C-alpha positions in Angstrom: 90.5 91.7 88.2 91.5 88.4 86.7 95.1 89.3 87.3 94.8 88.8 91.1 93.6 85.2 90.8 96.3 82.8 91.8 96.7 79.3 90.5 94.5 76.8 92.4 92.4 79.5 94.0 89.2 78.1 92.4 88.8 75.7 95.2 88.2 78.4 97.8 85.0 80.1 98.8 86.4 83.6 98.3 87.1 82.7 94.7 83.9 80.9 93.9 81.6 83.5 95.3 83.1 86.5 93.5 81.3 89.5 95.0 78.2 87.5 96.3 79.1 86.2 99.7 82.9 86.1 100.2 84.4 84.3 103.1 84.4 86.0 106.4 87.3 88.3 107.0 88.0 91.7 108.5 90.3 94.4 107.4 92.7 95.1 110.2 94.9 97.7 108.5 97.6 95.5 107.0 98.3 96.1 103.3 98.2 92.4 102.1 96.4 90.6 104.9 93.0 90.4 106.6 91.9 88.7 109.8 90.2 85.4 108.9 86.9 85.0 110.7 86.0 81.6 109.2 85.0 78.9 111.6 87.7 76.5 110.3 90.5 78.7 108.9 93.0 75.8 108.8 91.0 74.4 105.9 92.0 77.3 103.6 95.5 77.4 102.0 95.4 81.2 102.2 95.2 81.3 106.0 98.3 81.9 108.2 98.3 81.3 111.9 99.8 84.1 114.0 100.5 83.7 117.7 101.0 86.4 120.3 101.6 86.1 124.0 98.0 85.3 125.0 96.1 84.7 121.8 96.3 83.5 118.2 94.6 84.7 115.1 94.5 83.5 111.5 95.3 86.0 108.7 93.9 85.7 105.2 96.5 86.3 102.4 94.2 85.5 99.5 94.9 88.2 96.9 91.3 88.2 95.6 89.8 88.4 99.2 92.2 91.2 100.1 91.3 93.1 96.9 87.5 92.7 97.7 88.0 93.9 101.3 90.2 96.9 100.4 88.3 98.0 97.3 84.7 97.3 98.3 84.9 97.3 102.1 83.4 93.8 102.2 
């Protein structure tokens, strides 16, 4: 699993917590993204804002967090 750690990812909750309590995210069926459910997603370098006609969401692109969600359904 160490192969999915990116440089500098040690500063983020999803990296620090390992499998304990990862950051809040939801699998929405995209291969390499999750929906970020954190209160302040702008604080994370792995979040990407996506805007639609009437709403906006933040997506998580952390390789470790995506791995945890896809593999362990967490």
